[in-house]
N, C-alpha and C positions, 0 to 999 in steps of 0.2 A: 525225686529230689533227694539229695544226700543229707543225711542227718547233720544238723548244726549244733552249736553250743547251747541252744535253748533247751535241748533234751539231755543235758549232762546228768551224770549220776547225782543222786541226792546229797552225797557227802560234800559236793562242791558248794551246794546252796546252804551255807551256814549264815546265821544272823550277823556274824562278824564281818562278812564279806562287804557289807555296806557301811562299815565303820569309818572308813576314810572319807575325807571331805570331797565329795564328788562334784564334777562339773566346775572346777575352779580354773583350770588352765585352758587357754585357747591355742590357736594355731601358732602364733608368734611366740607364745610362752614355750611351746614344745621345741621350737627351733632354737630359742635362746638357751634353753636348758641343755640341748644337745651340744651346742657350741661351747657352753661353759663346762660341760662334762669332759670334752676333749681338751679344754684349757689351752688354746693355741699359744698364748704368750708364755705360760709356764712350761709347756712341752718344748718349745724352741729354746727357752733359756736353760732349762735343766737337763735336756736330753741331747742337745747338739754335740757336746763334748763326747758323750757315749757313742753317738752315731758316727762321728768323725773317727773316733778310735776304732770302730768296727769296720768301716768301709772307706775311710779317707775321703776323697773327693766325690765319691759315688753316693753321697747322701740324697741328692735329688732322685737318683734312680731307685734307691731303696724305698723312698716314700712313694714313688710312682708305682713300682711293681708290687708293693704291699697295698697301695691305695686301690688298685683295680679289683683285687679279690675282696677288699674291705667293703667296696660298694655292693658286692654280691651278698655279704653278710647283712648289710643294711636293707637290701631288698628282702632277705629272709625274715628279718625282724618285722618289716612292714606287713608282709603277707601272713606271718604267724599271728601278728596282732589283730588281723581281721577275723581270726577264728576264735579267739578267746581273750577276754579282758581279765588280766590277772597281774597283780603287782609283782609277782615273782618272775614274770617275763620268761626268759630262757629256761628257768627251772621248771615252770609249769608246762611250757610248750614242748620242750624236749621230753619231759616225762610222759606226756600223753601221745607224742608222735613216734618216739623211738622206744623208750623203756623207762619205767619209773626210776630205776637205779641210775641210768644215764642222766635223767632230769635232776636227780639229787646231786650228782657229780657236777653238773653245770651250775647249779645253785651254790654249791660249796666253793667252786672255783671263783665265782664272783665274790663271795663273802671274804675269802682269804686274800684275793687280789686287792679288793677295796681296803681291807684292813692294813695290808702292807703299804698301800699307797698313802693312806692317812698318816702313817708313820713317816714315810719319805716326803710327803707333801708338806707336813708341818715344819720341816727343817728349812726349806727355802722361804716359807711364809715368815719365819722369824728373821732369817739372815737378810732377805731383801728389804724388809721393813726397817731394820737397823741400818742398813747401808744407805738408806735415804737420808738419814740424819748424820751418820758418821761411818765411813767405810771400814774403819778399824773395828768397830763394834760387831760387824758381820762375821768376824773370825773368833769371837768370844763364845765358846761353847755354852757357858752358863746363860749369857744374855740371849743367845739364839734359842735355847731351850725354853726360857721363860716366855719370850715374846711369841714363839711358835705355839706354845701351850695355850697362851691367852687367846690367840686367834682361833685355835681349834675349839676351845671351850665356847667362845662366842658363836661360832658356826653351829656347834652341837645344840646350843640353847635355841638358836634361830630355827633349826630344823625341827626341834621338838615342839615349839610353841605354835606351829601352824604353817601350812603350805602357802597360804595367802601372803603372809609377810615375807616368807622365804622367797617367793617369786618376785615380789617387789624389789627386794634387796638384790636379787640376782639380775634383774633387768638393769638396775643402776650400774652394778659392777661390770657386767659383761658388755653393756652398750659402750661404756667409756673405754674398756679394753679393746674392743674391736675397732672403734673409731681411731684410737691411737695407732693400732697396727695398720690400718688402711692408709693413714697419713704417712707412716714410716715406710710402708711398702712402696709408695710413690717416690718418696725421698731416696729410698735405696736404689731404685731404678735410675733416678737422675744422677745420684752419686756414682753408680757403677759405670755410667756412660761417660763420665768425665775424669774420675780419679780412682779407677779400680786397681787393686793390687795385682789382680789376675783377670785376664779377659774371659768372657763367657765362652763356654765350650759345650756343644751338644753331646760330647762324650760323657759328660756327667750323668746323662740319662741312659747310657748304653748298658745293656744287660751283660755284655761280654767283658766289661772292664773290672768286674769283681774278682777278688783273689780266690777263685775256685768256688765250688758249691757251698763250702762252709762259710766263706766270706759273705756270700749273698744271704745265707740263712741268718748270720749274725746281724746283718743290717736290717733284715726283714723283722727280726724279733724286736729290735729297738723301734722300728717304724710302727709296729703294732701298738707299742706303748704310746707313741705320739697320738694315734687315732683314738685309742681306747677312751671310753667314757660317754660317747655320743648316745649310747643306748640307755642312758638314764631316762630319756623321754618314754621309753617302753615301760620302765618300772613305775612311771607316774600315770599309767593309762587309766587306773581306777579313779584318778583325780582330774582327768582331762575330759573336756567336752568332745563329743563324737569320738568316743574312746577307741573304736575299731579302726579309725582312719588317721586322725591328727598325730598321735604319738609316733606312728611309723613314718609318716611324711616328715615330721620334725627331725627325726633321726637321719633320714636320707638327705635332707637339705643341709643339716648340720655337717655331715661328712663332706659334702661338696665345698662348703665354705672353708672349713679348716684345711682341706686338701690344698686349695689354692693358696692359703696363707702359708702353710708349711713349705710349699715349693718355692714361693717367692723369697721367703727369708732364708731358706737353705742355700739357694743360688746366691743370694746377696752375701751370705757368710763366706761361701767359697771365694767370691770375688774380692772380699774386703779383708778378711782376717786370716792370719797364718795359723797353722796347726799348733805352734808353740803358744801363741796368744790364746787360742781356744782352750788348750789344756791348762794354762795358768789361770783361767777364769771360768772353770768348768761349772761352777755353781750358778752363774748368770752370764751366759755368753751374749744374751740379747742386750744387756746394758753396755757392754763393750762395743757391740755393733752400732748401737744408737749413738755412742760418743763419736765414733768414726764418721757416721753419716751426718750428724748435726753436733759439731763440737760445742762444748759448753753445757748445753741443757739436754741434748738428745739422750744421753745415758740415763739421766735422772727420770726423764719422761717414760722411757721404756721400762726402767726399774719399777716405776709406779704401776705400769700396765702389768708387769709380772706379779707384783704384789696382789693386785686385784684379781688376776687370773688364778693365782694360787689359792687365795681365799675362796673364790667362787667355786673352784673345782673341789676343794675340801667339802664345801656345802653339798654339791651334787653327789659326791661319793658317799657322804653320809646318808643322803636320800636313797641311793641305790642299795646300800647295805641294810638300812633299816626296813625298806619296803620288801627286800628279799627275806629278811628275818620274819617280818610280819606274815608273808605268804607261807613260809615254811612252818611257822608256829600255828597258823590257822589250819594247816593240813596235818598238824600233829607229827611232823617229821623233825621238828626241833621242839624244845620246851614251849608249851602253850602260852606261857606268859609273854612271849615275844609278839603274840597276836593281840595283846591288850591295847585298846585304843583309848586315848584320853577323852573323857566325855565333853570337854570344852574345846580342846585344840584339834581333836580329830586326827591325831597322829599316833604312830606306834611308839609311845613315849618310853616304855620300859626298854624296848630294843635300843632306842636312842641313848639312854643312860648307860646301858651295858656296853655298847660299842664305844661310846665316848670314853668311859673309864679304861677299858682294855687298850684302846689305841693310844691314849695318853700315857699309860704306863710303859707301853712298848716304845713310844717315841722318846720319852725321857731316858729310858735305858739305852736305846740305840745311839744316842748322842755321845755316850761315854765309852763306847766300845770300838770306835774306829773313826777314820777321817771322813769328812763330808763326801769326798770323791768316792771312797770305797763304799760307803753306805748307799749312795745314789746309784752307783753302777750295779751293785748286787741286787738292790731293790727293783730297779727298772727291768733287769733281765729276768728276775724271778717272777715279776708280775707278767712279763711277756709270755712266759710259759703257761700261766693260768688263763690269760686272755685267749691264747690259742685253743685251749681246751673248750671253753664254753662258747666261743664264737664258732668254732668248728662244729660242735654238736648242733648249734642252732641252724647252721647252713645245711646240714644233713636232714634236720627235722622238717624243714619246709618242703624239701624234695619228697620225702616219704608221705607227709600229710596231704600234699596236693598231687600225688602220683597219678590219680585218675584223670587229672585235668591238664597234665603237661603237654600232651600232644593235640590239644584242641585248637591251639593257635601257635604261631611262631613267638609271639610276645610271652605267652605262658611258658613255652619251652626255654626262652632266654632268661626271663626275669624271675621265674619261680623254680626253674630247673637248672639249666647249665651254669648261670652266673653264681647262684648260691652254692652249687656243688663245687665249682672251681674254688670259691672262697673257702669252703670247708676243707677241701683237700690241701689247699695251700696252708691253712692254719695247722693242720696235722703234720704236714711236711716240715714246717719250720720248728714245730714242737720236737719232733724226733731228731731232726738234724741238729738242733741246738743242744739237745741233751748230750750229744757226743762231744761238743766243743766247749761248753761252758765249764767254769770252775766248779769244784766240789761244793763250795759254800753256796753258790747260787742255786745249784741243783738241789741241795739239801733244803734250802729255804723254799724254793718253788714247789718241789715235788713232795718234800717231807710234810709241808702243811696240807697238801692234798691228801696224803695218806692218813693224816689225822681224821679226815672226814669219814673214813670208813668205820670209825668207832660209833658215832651217833647213827650212821646209816645202818649198821648191824643191829643196834639196839631197837630202833623204830621199825625195822623190817621184822625183827623177831616178835615185836608186839602186834604185828598184823594190822598196822594202820591202813585205813581205806585208800590212802594215796597210792599204795603199792598194788591196788587191785582196780585201778581206774580203767575206764573204757578208752579206746583210741580216739584221738582228736581228729575230726573229719570236717572239711569245709562244707558249708551250705552254699546254695547258689549265689547268695548275695555276698559271699566271701571271695568270689572269683572275679577277675576283671570283667567289666561290663560287656565287652564284646563276646563273652562266652555264655552269658546267661541264657540267651535264646537257644544255643546249642544244648545247654544242660536241660532245659525244659523239654 
């Protein structure tokens, strides 16, 4: 029998490991967190203009051909989660499957992408909220900054005071958001069948319609941002029941649900709105679509869904970054203070405070250095680069970790081997392809922030922290699909 995680090195078994509030989340909590992490309403509202700008009418194709390898990454997270329960998720798994330095890079990529998103995400939280009361207020930089900051502070406090109350609030916000989107998905289909600006075309899904390889890569990079965030369920594994199974399943189901929503609304946008209308309303395309589908109140209802989605995903992003900081602090690969758990709330409270202050300062500063459209475009593309790094590493990690099991069955080869490997190679391909085509500012933001991670990496490597001397992560028989246990024994 292959060695499993019960025989890990002693450095992993620290008292702080049980500091988080265990066994709080269930199956549906994991799914709702994954959906909220991807933030379907927010992603559609804030990213559609960027996607259309990159690939024109081929948005459905970009989401499809990025979605297929993204499912491979979701499978990777699910099977890696069966091997080790760790709030650091990809940071921990990549570190023990590939190399500790690569694990650190994966963790750092999540930290900087999440921080950038909290800066970009607070902006629409403020503007969409104000637009519900007065459309003119949504263009007031000062008001948007104040309201966005207030929402961000509220979510930071929520995350800090406990996962139980955080989950309850998340359920309320995400359930209403998804319900609204489902209703409008049906209305969009009805509207498109009777009053479409443009008739549906299967060519929107064609791989051959992109403007060359660089055009496809640009669309795939934006599409990766659409999906990103579902893996928050993995970062919550230490706080989830049946921690080796439910978080991974939640992430996989979450990707399926948001994939369907993204495709429906992107097709509806193609059929309903012109490129000029989309560009003129780049901050909230979904509100304009809603107004077309249901004149009078449709725009307001979907704006409300966007507001809920934005607030919800700020919350899940805070969870991801604080749990990653907690894991890295616990391993002494970042300051140990990040691993401090509040005795009553059972959350990494110092990590929450530090991240909250840093993100808030960056958000306030960013609102006064450029237009909303420029900030969102640069941030989305920069985050896409970092997503490609840590998703790609996770896809490789599961193949290496389960390498002895891949040829035991066709299902193993497909779901643990080929599909995650395709996902990994796809992520690395769009990373390198995009570096050649993106503007200098975006590359500087995306890769410059990654280079900064080499500083703490070098410091803690030089200190000889045990994380950098860990044993390889290997599956036990109960980590492998059931149809292979008999073969293993």
